[in-house]
N, C-alpha and C positions, 0 to 999 in steps of 0.2 A: 548602575548599568555596566555590564561587561563590554570590553572592546569587541568590535565585530567588523567583518568586511562583507560586502554584498557583491555577489557574482551570480547572475542567472542569464545565460545566453540563449535560452530556448525561445524560438519564434513560434508563438501560439497562434493557430488559426481556429477561431471559435465561431460556431454558428451553423445554421442550416445550409447545406450544400457546399461547405468549404472544401470538400474533397475534390472539387473541380480545380483546385489550385495544386493538386498533387503532381500532375504530369510535369508542369513547369519546374516544380521543386526538384523532382527526381532528375531532370535533365541537367541540373547544375552539378550533379555529383558523379555522373557516369551512365553506364548502360546495363551493367550486370547487377541484378537485385536479388538478395536473399529475402524472401517473403516468409515471415514467421507468424503463425497463428495457432489457436487452440483446437477446439472441436468444431462441431457443426453450427454453432450459434452465429458465426460471422456470415455463413451462407444463408441462414434463415432471416437475418436482419437486413440483408442486402449490402452490407459493407464490403464483403469479399468481391461481389460482382462490380461494385463501384470502383474499387481499387484496381481490379484487373482491367477495366476500361481505361483508367488513367495510365496504367503501366503500358498498355498497348499504344495509347496516344504518344507516350514518351518513347516508343520504340525500344522498350527495355527487354532484356533477356531475363526471364524470371526463373528462379530456383526455389521451390516451395518446401518449407519445413512445417508440417502440421503436427498437432497432438500435444502441445504444451499443456501440462496439467494445471489444475487450479492451485495446487501446492507444488510449484515447479521443482523438478529434480535435476541434479547436476549431470546425470547421464544424458538427458535430452539436450542440455546445453552443450555438452561435448559433441554430440552427434551433429548439432547445428553448426558448430565451429568447423568440424571436419568437412561438411558440405560446403561451407563458405570458402575454406582454404582450397579445396580441390577445384573449385570453379572460379577462384580469384575474383570474388564479388567486389563490387565497388561500394555497396551500401547495403543497409538492412532496412526493410520496411516491416515494422512490428504492428500487427493488427489484432487488437484484443484488449483485455484488461491488464491489471497489474502483473499477473504471472507471466504473460507473454512479453510485455515490455521489459520487466526485470530481467528475464532470460536473455532478451535481445541486447540489453546493456552489457552483460558479461560477454556475450558472443562478440560484440563490437570491439571490445578492448583485447580480446584474445586472438582474433583472426590475424592481425598484422604479423605477429611473431609466433603464431600457433602455440599460445600459452596454455598451460594446464588450468582449467577454470576453477578447480577447487583450491589450487595453490593461490590463485588470485583472491578467491573468497576468504581465504585464511590469512591474507596479507603476507604470505611467504614470498610471493613474486609481485612486483608492482608493474602494472602496464605503463608503457611509455608512448603508445600510439593507439589510434582507434580508427575504425572506418565509420562514416557518417550513419547515424541512426535517425530514422523518421518514424515517429509513433502515431498510430491512428487508434484513438481510444474508443472502447465500446462499453465501458463500465465506470460509473462514478464511485470511486472508493479510495484508491491508494495515493493518488497525487503523484505517482511515478512519472507522469507525462511532463512534469516541470521541475524535476530534481535529478540528482546524480546518484541515487541510491538503488540497490537491488537486494532482494532476499531470495536465497535458494536453499533447498535442503539436500542433504546427502544421507540416504538410507544406510549406507555402509558404515558411516561413523556416528549415526544417530544424532546429527546436528542440523539445525536450520539457522544459517548465518546471514548477517547483513554485511554489505560492503558499500562504501561510498568513495567515489573518485570523480574529480572534475571532468575527466575525459568521457564520463558516462552520461552527461547531459544530452538528451536528444537534440538534434539540430533543429528539427521542426516537430511540432505536435499538432495534430488535427483533432479537434473536439467538436463533433456534431451531435447535439443532444438527441437527434432522431435515432442514432445508432443505439441508444440506451432504452428505447421504447420497449423492446422485446425482453429486457432483463426481467427475470421472474420476481414476484413480490419478495420471496425469500432472500434472493441475492441483492435486491435493491435495499432491503433492510440491513443486510450485512455490510453493504457499502456505506450506508449512513452511519452505522456503528464505527466502522473503520475510520471514517473522516473525523468523527468526534474524538475518537481515541487519539488520533494524531495531534489534535489541538491540546488534549490533556497532557500528552507526553511533553509537549513544549512548555505548557504551563508549569509543570513540576520540575523543570530543569533549573540549574543554578543561575541566579542573576535576577535583579529587579528590573523589569521591563514593562512599565505601565501601559505604553501604547500597544505592545504586543498582547498584553492581557485584554485590552479592549478589542483588538482584532479577533482574539479567541472568542470573547463574549459574543461578538457580532456573528461570527461564523456559526457557532453552535446554536444560538437563538434562531438564526435564519434557517438553519438545517432543521431544527425542531418544528419550525413553522411550516416548512414545506414537506416534511416527512410523511405525514398522514395524507396530505393532498396528493402527493405523487403516487402513493400506494392505492388510493381510491381511483385516480385517473392517470394510469401509467402512460397514456398516449398524449398527455397534455404537454405541449412543447415548453411552455413557460416554467412549469413545475420541474420538468427534467433538466432544463437549462440551468435553473438556479441550483439544483442539487449538484449538477456536474461542475459548475464553477466553484461552488463551496468546497467540493472535494479537492479541487486543484489548489485552491488558496490555503487549505488546511496543512499542506506540506510543500509549499513552494518557497518557504523561507520567512515569510512575513511574520509568522507567529513566534519566530526564534530570535529575531534581531534584538540585541541587548542582553542575550543570555550566553552562558559559557559554551553550551552545546545546542544542537538542534532539538534535543529532548532528553528525557531520562531513559526511556525505552525499556524499563524494567517490566512493565505490563506486557509489552510485545514479546519480550524474551520468555515470559511465562506462557503466553498464548501460543508461541511457536512450539512448545513442548506438546501441547494438546493437539495441534495440527499434525505434528510428526507422528505421535502415537496413534491417533484415531482418525486422521485425515479430516479433522474438524475444520470447517470453513473458517478462514482467518477472522472475519468479523464476528462470527459466533464465539470464537475463543475469547475475543476482547470484551464482549458484553458479559461474559462469565467472570473474567479475571478482574476487570476494573472495580466493581463493587467490593470484591474481596481485598484488593490492594488498598483501597481507600479505608477500609476497616482496619487493616494492618497499620496504616500510617496515621490513623486518627489522632493518637496522642503524641506522635513524633513530630508532625508538622500541622498542628491544629490551625494556626493562623492562615497558612496557605490554603488548606482545604476549605476553610470557612470563607475565605475571600472568593473562591470559585463558587461556593454555594450562594453567596450574596449576588455575584454577578449573574448567575444563571437562573436562580429561583427566588431571589430576594428573601432568603431565609437565614436565620442565625442558629439553626438547629442542625447538627450533623445527621441525626436520625431522619429528619425531614428531608434533608438533601439527598441522602442515600435512597430513601423511599421514592422520591420524585424521579431520581435518575433511573432506578430499576423499573419504575412504573412506565417511564418512556420507552425503555428497551422492550418491556413486555407488550406495550401498546403496538409496537411495530413488529411484534412476534419474533424478537431476538431472545435467545435463552439467557437466563441469569444464574443458572446453576448447572452443575455437571449432570444431575439427575435428569434434567430436561433434554439432554442429548444422549440419554441412555448409558451414562457412565456412573456406576455405583461406587459405594464406599470400598468395595473389594479391589478397586483399581488405584486406591489412594497411594499405596506404597510404590507401585509402578511409576506413577507420576512423580512422586517425591524423589525416587532414585535417579530418574533421568534429569530432573532439575538440579540435583546435587552433582551429578556427573558432569553436566555442562556448565555448572557454576552460574546458573541463570541469575542475573542481577541487573540493576539499573546503573547508569553511568554516574548518577549523583546520589540516589537513594539505594545504598547497597543492601543486598538481601543475603541472609545467612541460611544455613541448612535448617535451622529452627524456624526461620521465616517461611521457608518452603513448606514445611509441615503445617504451619498455621494457615498459610494461604490456601492450601488444598482443603483443609477442614472448613474454611469459610466458603469455598466454592461448591461444597457438596449440597 
């Protein structure tokens, strides 16, 4: 087991109606609120209206920034920073899924000193201050509501980068499963893939952490148990609540304690390339890449892969493991090949070239240019 330290300061409010605690929470940080959200979904599911009622109760002055994309871009982050700086906001309320909250995290550490957000994302400049961030989650997927990480893309440089900093933990996160009822079957499935992929990234990091392995086993098996149930009954509170909490636990640290890093993240780096090139939903990119990555690593880390196979499917066969994993993805209608999302062999070199350019790799399991070529062939 590797040395580790535990720090997670997020105050989580979980359950039906917890938004009623928002007004009191906001009042502890000031009056001027930068409210960030995406498209119209937050107005359809009622969360926007609930938040505005609470902000009115708190007598807050609200500056709205809408339109954060599902694959968030650095230009929107910069616009939100400018709005926050110009109005000297006291805090950010981020309403939405991972893209909105990730964007808000970068905004929160850039506003105090009006930093360039891409220089922060590239670790050229390190933030030293932040304004408080309150997250209100509407999608079970990324786990961003209880960690200090953010992922943003830059179309100008053809990069999609991740950045982690302890200042970016939300002060409070509100998780009401009811706000996820209106999430489409497609994006519910992609969120399920995303949370499973987070546990896999941790599983394949450096370090022997048996208890963390058991946490991963439990999270994934419980997720698989509830996946089809929630897709059949999207308005079932218990089903949505379980998936929502599983997604939080998949990336709040407990799957990583005892390992050298929070994860390998090689699969995510490959998936980010698909998202950048074709605006592929994040979860869809992961259900395509993970089976290919496992095939690539089959003979390199056989013991580790087969330990996961045993934990999840009680099998000693790699082929059986891969078949069952892909079958689960297919069952929830997540793609397992590029062809399924309309990307043909003619795009192979384009993908390989960008993977090579960005040196896409894992923190522990390094990937070469030849590996990129092999992975793309496996994804077809």
